[in-house]
C-alpha positions as CSV (number, residue, x, y, z in Angstrom):
1,M,12.7,15.4,-17.9
2,H,12.1,19.0,-18.0
3,L,9.4,20.7,-15.9
4,V,6.8,23.6,-15.8
5,T,6.1,25.6,-12.7
6,A,2.6,27.2,-12.4
7,N,1.1,28.7,-9.4
8,G,2.7,25.9,-7.4
9,A,2.6,23.1,-9.4
10,N,5.3,21.3,-11.4
11,I,4.3,20.1,-14.3
12,P,6.5,18.0,-16.6
13,A,6.5,19.4,-19.7
14,L,6.3,16.8,-22.0
15,G,2.9,14.6,-20.8
16,F,1.4,11.6,-22.7
17,G,-2.5,12.1,-23.9
18,V,-5.2,9.1,-24.5
19,Y,-8.1,10.9,-26.0
20,R,-9.6,8.8,-28.8
21,V,-7.0,5.6,-27.7
22,P,-8.9,3.1,-27.0
23,G,-8.8,1.1,-23.8
24,A,-6.7,-2.2,-25.5
25,D,-4.6,0.0,-27.0
26,T,-4.3,2.1,-23.6
27,L,-3.8,-0.9,-21.6
28,R,-0.9,-1.6,-24.1
29,I,0.9,1.1,-25.1
30,L,0.8,4.0,-21.7
31,P,2.9,1.4,-19.7
32,K,5.6,1.3,-22.6
33,A,5.0,5.2,-22.7
34,L,5.8,5.5,-19.0
35,Q,8.9,2.7,-19.6
36,T,10.2,5.0,-21.8
37,G,10.5,7.6,-19.8
38,F,7.3,10.1,-19.5
39,R,5.5,11.0,-16.2
40,H,2.7,13.1,-17.4
41,V,-0.6,11.6,-18.3
42,D,-3.4,13.0,-19.5
43,T,-6.7,11.7,-19.4
44,A,-10.3,12.6,-18.6
45,Q,-13.5,11.1,-18.1
46,I,-15.5,11.7,-21.5
47,Y,-12.5,9.7,-23.1
48,G,-13.5,6.3,-21.8
49,N,-10.7,5.3,-20.5
50,E,-9.5,5.9,-17.1
51,I,-10.2,2.4,-16.0
52,E,-7.6,1.4,-18.4
53,V,-4.8,4.4,-17.7
54,G,-5.7,3.2,-13.9
55,E,-4.7,-0.2,-14.8
56,A,-1.8,0.8,-17.3
57,I,0.0,3.0,-14.5
58,Q,-0.3,0.0,-12.1
59,A,1.3,-2.3,-14.6
60,S,4.0,0.2,-15.9
61,G,6.2,-0.6,-12.9
62,I,6.4,2.9,-12.2
63,A,5.1,4.4,-8.8
64,R,2.5,6.2,-8.6
65,D,4.0,8.9,-6.5
66,D,6.5,9.9,-9.5
67,I,3.5,10.3,-12.1
68,F,1.5,13.6,-12.5
69,L,-1.8,12.5,-13.5
70,T,-4.2,15.0,-15.1
71,T,-8.0,14.0,-16.0
72,K,-11.2,16.1,-16.5
73,V,-15.0,16.7,-15.6
74,W,-17.2,16.4,-18.7
75,V,-20.1,19.1,-18.6
76,D,-22.7,17.2,-17.9
77,K,-21.7,16.8,-14.6
78,Y,-21.1,20.2,-13.4
79,R,-23.2,20.8,-10.4
80,H,-21.6,21.0,-7.3
81,D,-23.1,17.1,-6.0
82,D,-22.7,15.8,-9.2
83,L,-18.8,17.2,-9.5
84,I,-17.6,15.7,-6.1
85,A,-19.8,12.0,-7.5
86,S,-17.6,12.2,-10.4
87,V,-14.4,13.1,-8.9
88,D,-15.2,10.0,-6.7
89,E,-15.7,8.0,-9.4
90,S,-12.6,9.1,-11.5
91,L,-10.5,8.3,-8.7
92,K,-12.1,4.9,-7.9
93,K,-11.3,3.9,-12.1
94,L,-8.0,5.3,-12.0
95,K,-6.9,3.0,-9.0
96,T,-5.6,6.2,-7.1
97,D,-6.4,8.2,-3.8
98,H,-5.9,11.5,-6.0
99,V,-5.3,13.0,-9.3
100,D,-2.5,15.9,-9.5
101,L,-4.8,18.3,-11.4
102,L,-8.2,18.1,-12.7
103,L,-9.8,20.3,-15.0
104,L,-13.1,21.7,-16.0
105,H,-13.2,20.3,-19.7
106,W,-15.1,23.3,-21.7
107,P,-16.6,26.3,-19.9
108,K,-20.2,26.9,-22.1
109,S,-22.8,25.6,-19.1
110,D,-25.7,26.4,-17.5
111,V,-24.2,26.1,-14.1
112,S,-22.4,28.7,-12.8
113,L,-18.5,29.1,-13.3
114,S,-18.5,29.9,-9.5
115,E,-20.6,26.7,-8.7
116,R,-17.9,24.7,-10.5
117,I,-15.0,27.0,-9.4
118,G,-16.0,26.4,-5.6
119,A,-16.3,22.4,-6.3
120,L,-13.2,22.5,-7.8
121,N,-11.3,23.9,-4.6
122,E,-13.5,21.6,-2.8
123,V,-12.4,18.6,-4.1
124,Q,-8.7,19.8,-3.6
125,K,-8.8,20.7,-0.2
126,A,-10.1,17.3,0.5
127,G,-6.8,15.9,-0.9
128,K,-8.7,14.6,-3.6
129,V,-7.2,16.8,-6.6
130,R,-3.4,18.5,-5.7
131,H,-4.0,21.0,-8.3
132,I,-6.7,22.9,-10.5
133,G,-6.7,24.2,-13.9
134,V,-9.6,24.6,-16.7
135,S,-9.3,23.8,-20.5
136,N,-10.6,25.7,-23.6
137,F,-11.4,29.0,-22.2
138,S,-10.5,32.3,-23.5
139,I,-8.7,34.8,-21.5
140,A,-11.9,36.2,-20.0
141,L,-13.2,33.3,-19.2
142,M,-9.5,31.8,-17.0
143,E,-9.1,35.1,-15.5
144,E,-12.7,35.1,-14.0
145,A,-11.7,31.4,-13.1
146,A,-9.0,32.4,-11.5
147,R,-10.6,35.7,-9.4
148,L,-13.4,32.9,-8.2
149,S,-10.8,30.6,-7.0
150,E,-9.3,30.1,-3.3
151,T,-6.9,27.5,-5.0
152,P,-4.6,28.5,-8.0
153,I,-5.5,27.5,-11.6
154,V,-2.2,26.0,-12.7
155,T,-3.0,25.8,-16.1
156,N,-5.3,26.3,-19.4
157,Q,-5.3,23.4,-21.0
158,V,-6.1,24.3,-25.0
159,E,-5.8,23.7,-29.0
160,Y,-2.1,25.3,-29.7
161,H,-0.1,24.0,-32.9
162,P,2.1,26.4,-35.7
163,Y,-1.5,26.9,-37.5
164,L,-2.6,28.2,-34.7
165,D,-1.5,31.8,-33.1
166,Q,-2.6,31.5,-29.1
167,S,-0.1,34.5,-28.4
168,K,-2.4,36.6,-27.0
169,L,-3.9,33.4,-24.3
170,I,0.1,33.0,-23.6
171,A,0.6,36.3,-22.9
172,A,-2.1,36.6,-20.4
173,A,-1.4,33.0,-18.7
174,R,1.9,33.9,-18.3
175,K,0.8,37.5,-16.0
176,A,-1.3,35.2,-14.2
177,G,1.0,32.7,-13.3
178,I,-0.7,29.9,-14.8
179,S,0.7,27.3,-17.7
180,I,-0.4,26.4,-20.9
181,T,-1.2,23.1,-21.8
182,A,-0.9,22.0,-25.5
183,Y,-3.1,19.7,-27.2
184,Y,-3.6,18.8,-30.7
185,A,0.4,19.8,-31.4
186,M,-0.4,17.9,-34.6
187,A,-3.1,20.0,-36.0
188,D,-4.8,16.0,-36.4
189,G,-1.8,15.2,-38.7
190,K,-1.1,18.9,-40.8
191,V,1.7,19.6,-39.5
192,L,3.4,16.2,-40.7
193,N,3.4,17.3,-44.1
194,D,4.1,21.3,-44.2
195,P,7.2,21.8,-46.3
196,V,8.4,24.8,-44.0
197,L,8.5,22.2,-40.8
198,R,10.1,19.4,-43.0
199,E,13.3,21.9,-43.5
200,I,13.4,22.8,-40.3
201,A,13.2,19.0,-38.9
202,S,16.0,18.3,-41.6
203,A,18.3,20.7,-40.5
204,H,18.4,19.2,-37.3
205,G,18.5,15.8,-37.7
206,K,14.9,15.3,-36.2
207,S,11.7,14.7,-37.5
208,I,8.5,16.6,-37.9
209,A,6.5,16.0,-34.6
210,Q,9.6,16.3,-32.9
211,V,10.2,19.6,-34.1
212,V,7.0,21.1,-33.3
213,L,6.4,19.4,-30.4
214,R,9.9,21.4,-29.0
215,W,8.7,23.9,-30.5
216,I,6.2,24.5,-27.9
217,V,8.3,23.3,-24.7
218,Q,10.8,25.6,-25.6
219,Q,8.3,28.2,-24.8
220,D,8.4,30.0,-21.2
221,G,5.1,28.3,-19.5
222,L,4.2,25.6,-22.3
223,I,3.5,22.1,-21.5
224,T,2.5,19.5,-24.7
225,L,0.7,16.4,-25.0
226,S,2.0,13.9,-27.4
227,K,-0.1,10.9,-28.4
228,T,0.6,7.7,-30.2
229,V,-0.7,4.2,-30.3
230,T,2.6,2.8,-32.2
231,E,5.5,1.6,-29.8
232,S,8.1,2.5,-32.4
233,R,7.1,6.3,-32.1
234,L,7.4,6.5,-28.0
235,A,11.2,7.1,-28.4
236,E,10.8,9.5,-31.1
237,N,8.3,11.5,-29.4
238,F,10.3,11.6,-25.9
239,A,13.7,12.9,-27.2
240,I,12.9,16.6,-28.1
241,F,15.4,17.3,-24.7
242,D,18.4,17.3,-27.1
243,F,18.2,19.8,-29.0
244,E,16.8,23.5,-29.8
245,L,15.2,25.6,-32.0
246,S,17.1,29.0,-32.8
247,D,15.3,32.7,-33.0
248,E,15.1,32.1,-36.9
249,D,13.4,28.7,-36.5
250,N,10.7,29.7,-33.6
251,Q,9.8,32.8,-36.1
252,R,9.6,30.3,-39.2
253,I,7.0,28.1,-37.4
254,A,5.2,31.3,-35.5
255,A,4.7,32.8,-39.1
256,L,3.0,29.4,-39.8
257,A,-0.2,30.3,-38.4
258,R,-3.3,31.6,-40.6
259,P,-6.8,33.0,-39.7
260,D,-8.8,29.3,-40.1
261,G,-6.5,27.5,-38.0
262,R,-8.6,26.6,-35.2
263,I,-9.8,22.7,-35.4
264,V,-11.4,22.1,-32.1
265,N,-14.6,24.5,-32.2
266,P,-17.8,22.9,-30.9
267,P,-20.4,25.2,-30.6
268,D,-22.1,23.8,-27.5
269,L,-19.2,23.5,-25.7
270,A,-16.8,26.4,-27.0
271,P,-16.5,30.1,-25.5
272,E,-18.9,32.2,-27.4
273,M,-15.7,34.2,-28.7
274,W,-11.7,32.8,-28.9
275,D,-9.1,35.2,-28.3
276,S,-7.5,34.1,-31.7
């Protein structure tokens, strides 16, 4: 598995996400994903499936230490004491004594960023969390989080796909040694009918999904999350390291970005201003 190194963390570049995956499906598909070769699992408190993720990891036969496990603190748990308690609850549900990465799920909150970052540092120092990061943060917020934190911020998990230009954020993250973890790589399924992507996929003998995942992980310092509840697609989604996109391919994919490309933008959670 290709690893991305960011501020001391070694993160598998291809993750398996369980957003909107019901508990029963998580129990069924996640052990098979791990047996296929995935070693990076991404969940969150708000997904409601941490219990099933913990059970699935135990059922997989893969050692816990071989898995990079990420979860996220939801916005209603941002007060210092609430965040500490929520991490303990997550660890109990996940049946582990630590997570490899803990993220603040969204930036907007009445709780100061310094209080949130301070609590993240506290759980990291306590050994409950190996690394910390943020999710859906703008450049300004990401840089502020990095300034406030004694422990390095290792990733900013954000929406990223061919229709959304994140070049400014990616450049700022690289400068700070922070990785970018891409979610919604398939643009909620929209990429699967794109004629440009279909042409590139055909030329490589790959699927559109494989091309998009490869396009992301081929960029320096980028990680992507894949997701499926269909067993037959696990091997396909994992098989993205046996081919390489050309510079022309990459340029054609990047050119698909458009001003209205952002899909996820909840006004009560998102930054006041995005960078693209």
